[in-house]
N, C-alpha and C positions, 0 to 999 in steps of 0.2 A: 639792581640786586640780581645775582645770579640764581637761577632756579635749580632745583634738582631735576635731572633728566638723564636719558641714556641715548647713545647713538651707536650705529653699526659702522665700523671701519673695515672696508673690503678693498681688494685690489687685484689686478691681474686675472681677470676673469677669462680673457682670451676666448671670447664667445666664438663658437664653431671651429675652434682649432681642432684638427685631427688628433686623436690619441695615438702617438707615434708606434707604428709597426703592427697595430692590431689587424687591420684588413688584409695585410700581406701574409700573415701567419696563421690567422684563424678567423674565417669570415663569419662564423656563427657567434663567436664572442664579440666580434667587431659590431654585429648587428645589435647584440645585447646592450652594448655600452654606447652606441652612437647617440649623440645628443647629450652626453654626460655634462658638457660644459654649459649647456642650456638649463639642465635640471639643477646644476650647482647654483646658478644665478637665481633660478626660481626658489631655491631653498634659502638663499640669503634674503630675498624678499619676504618669504614666509616667516623667517626668523624675526625680521624687523616688525612685521605686522603683529606676530604673536607676543613679542616683548613690548610692544607699544612704544618703540623708540620714537624720538623727536625728528631725527633725520638720519640719513645714510650717506657716507662719504665713499667714493670710489677713487682710489689714488693711482689712476692710470691703467691703460691696457685693458679696458672694458672689451675692445674688439681685438682682432688678431690680423691686423693688416687690412689689405684690400678685400673688399667683399666680392664673392662670386655672383651674388645677386642681392636684392633688397631684403630678403627673408631674415637675414642676420639682424639688420637694424630694426625691422618690423618687430621681431621677437624682443629686442631690448627695449623698445618704446612700449610694448605691451606690458612688460614686466615692471618697468618704472611707472606706468600709469596705475598699476595696482597700488603702488606706494602712494601716489598723490591722491587716489580715491580714499585711502585710509587716512589722509591728513598728514602723511609724512613726506618731508621734502628730501630731495637728493642733490648732492653736490659733487661734481666730476671734474677731475683734471685729465687731459689726454697725455699718454706717455709715448714711448718709442714705437709701439705697435699700433697705436691708433692716433698718431699725430694729427692735429686738427686740420692740417692741409688735405689729409685724406677723407675727412669725414664731414666737412661742413657742407658739401654738396648734397648730402643725403637727407635722411629724415629729421623732421622738426620734433624736438623733444616736448613732452607734455608740460603744462604749467606746474610749477613746483619743482622742476628739475633744472638745475643751473649748471652750466658748463663754463669753466673759467677760461679767460682770454689766453692767447699764446703771445701777445704783444708785451704785456707787463703784468705784474702781480695785481690782483683785484682783492678787495675785502668786502665781504657780505656781512652786514650787521643784523643780528637777530636780537633786538632789545627785549623781547618777551622772555627769552631764555638767558639773556645776559652773556651772549656768545658772539665772537667775531670770527669769521671764517675767512682764511687767507688762502689763495692758491694761484697758480700759473700753469697753463699747459704747455706742451712742446709744440713748436711750429714744424719742426722736421724730426724724423726719427733719430738721426745721429746728432743728438744734442749733447755737446761736450762742454757747454758753458756751465758755469757754477750759478745756476738760476736761483739757488737759495740766497745768494748774496743780494738778489733783486727784490726779495720779499718785503711786503709792507711791514713797518714796525708794529708792535703790539698796540691794540686799542686799550686805552685806559679804562678801568672799570668793567672789563670784559674778560671772560675766559677765552683765551686765544688759541684757535685750532688752525694749524697750517697744514695744507695737503700738498705733498710733493712727491714726484716720481724720480728716484734716484737710486744709485748703486753705493751711496755714500763714499767711503774710501776705496770701494771695490769689493766684489764678491765673486767667488768662483763660479764659473758658468754663466756670468751676467756681464754684459758690456759695461764699461764704466761711464755711463751717461749721467749727466748733472752732477758731477763729483762735488762732494763737500765732506766735512768731517762732523763727527758727533759733537765735539767741542764747539764747532762753529754754530751748530743748531742750538746747543744749550745757551750760548751766549746771545742768541737772537732775542730771547725773552718771551717766546710763546710757551704756552702750557702743554700743548700736545701736538707733536709732529706726526701726522698720519701719512706714512710712507708707502710707496709701492715700488715694484721692479724686481726685488729679490723675493724669490718663491718659498723660501723658507721662513716660517713665522719666527719672529724674535722681538724681544723688548730690549732695545739697545741702551735705554736710560729710563729712569723713573723720576728724575728731577732735573728737567721735565721729562715727561713721557715722550720717547722717541721709539716709534713701533712700526715694525713690518708685520702685516697679518699673514703674509704668504699668499699663494694662489688659492683660488677657490676650488680648483680641480687639478689633481696631479695629471700630467700628460705623458709621462714615461717613467721608466724604473728608476731614474735618478730623482724622482720626486715622490718618495715613499711616505707612508704615514698619512695621518688625518690632515686634511686641507679644508680651509673655510674662511671664516671671518672673525673679527674681534667685536665683542659687545663691550662698550666702554660706559661705566656708570659715574656720573658727577653728582657730587653732594656738597652743598654749601660752597660752590664755586671751585671745588677741588676735584681732580680726577681720583676716585676712590678705588676703582678696580677695572682691570683689562682682562677679559675672559675669552679664551679661544673657543669657538663653536665649529664643529665639523659640519660642513655643507656639501662635501663631495659625494659624488654618486658611484664612482668607481675608485678602488683603492689599489695602489701599487705597493708591493711588499717584496722584501727580500728574506729567504730563509736558508738555513744551512744545516747540514748533518755530516758527521764524521764517520766514515765506514769502519774505523778502527774499533768502535765499540760494538760491532755486530759480529755475531759468531757465523751467521750464514746469510745468504741473500734474503731468505724469508724474514729474518729478523731485521735486516736493513730496510726492506720495504715496508715493514710494520712501522719503523721509526719514522720513515718518510711520510706515511699517513698521518702520524701524530703531529709532525712539524707542519704539514699542510692544514690540518684541522686548526691548529693554533693560529696560523696565518689568517684564515677566514674569520675566526672567532674575534681576533684582534681588530679586524676591519668592520665589526659590527654586522657581519653577514651581508655586507655589500658585495657586488660583483668584485672579485679581487684577481689582480694579475700579479703572479709571483715569480721571481727568479730564484730558483733553487740551485744551491751550490753543494755538491757532494764531494767530500775529500776522500780521494781514493787511498786508503791505508789499511794497514793490518792484513789479515788473511784474504780479504776480498779485493785487494788492489789489482792484481792481475786480471781477475774475472771482469772488473769494471772496465779496465782498459783494453781487454781483448774484444769486448763486444758492447760498445757504448750505445749503439743503436738499439740493441735488445733491451738494455737497461732503461733507455729513455722511454721506450714503448711501455715497459712495466710501470714506470713512474707516472706517466700519463694516464694509464689505466687507474692507478691509485688515486690520482687527482679527480677522475670522473666519478669515482665511487664516494669521494668526500663531499663533493657539492657540484651541482650544474652551473653554479656562478663562480667557480675557480678555474682560472686559466693559467697555464704555466707559460710565462714569457720566455723563459729559457732554462735549460738544464744544463749546468756546467759541471764537468767532472775535473777536479784538480788532483794532480798527482804530484805530491811533494817529492823532492829529490831523496833518493835512498842511497845509503853508503854500502849496502850489499852488492857484490858484483853481479853484473847481468849475465845470465846463462844463455848463450847462443851458440848455434853451430859454428864451428871454427871458421869456415869459409865467409860466413856472414859478419862474424865479429871482426875478422881481418879487413874485410871490405869497408866497414864502417870506421875502423880505426885509421885506415888509409885516407878516407874521406875528410877526416878531421884535419889532416895535414895538407890536403891537395888543393892548391890555390884555383885550379881550373873547376874543381867541384864546388868551391865557395861561389865563384863567378856564376856557375850554372843555377845554383840555388837562388842567388840573388836575382838573376834574370827571370826565374820562374815565379818568385813571390811578388816582384814589383807590380806586374798588371793586376794580380789578384788583390793587393792592397788598395790599388786605385779604384777598384769596384766595389769595396766595402760601403755599406750604407753609412750616411753621415752621423747617425746616432750610435754607431759602434766606435768605441775609442775612449770611453770614460775611464775613471779610475778602477772600474770593476772588470776591465778586460783581462783575459787569461794571460798567464806567463808566456804561453806559446805565441800569442798574437803580439805581446810586448816585445818578445825576442825577434819576431819577423819584422816588426817595425824598426828595430834597432839594427837589423841586418846582422844579428848575432848568430852566425852559422854554427858555431860550436854548440850553442844551446839548442838550435833546432835539430842538429844531428844527434845530440844527446837524448832529445825527446823522442826522436824516431827510433833510436836504439832501445829505449825503454819500452815503447809501444810494440815494437817487433818482438821483443822478449816476452812481453805479456801474451801475445798471440801465441807464441810457441808453447808457453807454459800452460795457457789456457786449453789448447789442443791436447797437450799431454794429460791434463786432468780428466 
């Protein structure tokens, strides 16, 4: 008979993974949030203990690759030992970042913590709960085998929980490891698929449950919003609820404001403060790294384009006034194309017009931007990159010259004002 119980489903802890870009841009904020992945794991353990769950599953990527020292493993063991002292077991599969071949030589896990084999699927029977837990770890990071097809069949008379690190049919920003389909998992006959690898929480199916909890701690601005784990409640042998719980220590956010609605710079900066206040309030007053996008439009367009450094300094001052725990990851000023003619001195206007049609100019621009693009950090280049950067990567010389023309005009008009 299946008992009523609850369990925690977590994945993608990436213990001691650096939060991308912090140290390079703001050492003070980096110090504030350093260790966030550790505290997020500790929060998962706290949640499990406070909720009195029966067990915790971690669906891959507890670690973030090769350790620099044993401190990472020692911290994981210490946290998992807190579970076992509370009478809570843990079941772990290794994924692409912590493939078993990398970690078996390291620390021994406490009693009550079970790591699944990478050779074949294993089943752990918990008769007192009426649960069978199935899982298989990766042997190598680049695992493109459909390992779901090798999983043990459901155990009769049990609620069957399968732990799998997979990209399913594929997910943006994630390698297509252990590919399989939702239909394939549905047909396997298990009651709950505890997935890992995709960092965005989602419930892909409820009959049976096929669930990604997302990662426990966002690591860059492409991982915005609450991050944490799922608490799953089982009653009468049926999964009754799957509840996301935030466990992150640092929140990544995106905020935007349109300058067209502001009559002057004072009003725009006041609006920026309101946007930033909402950003940190939405994060539950956690340390928050926010990317702010300002659309340069209306009467302030030229002022914003003519002196972006001054505006950036003003915005950062506003952020400091909002909270000591708020950090601006980036300030982007976007200038939409305008139909009004650009007013420039005749000689400069003629020069730029000629440049648009000059093949030697196009070659010179291409030669100038190529080495710059090669030096850009790897974390720059997502869907949020500016139109200017997109044009540079596409070698769209006309767009680059057009942008330069607009910015030069803004400088002239700003000085005229």
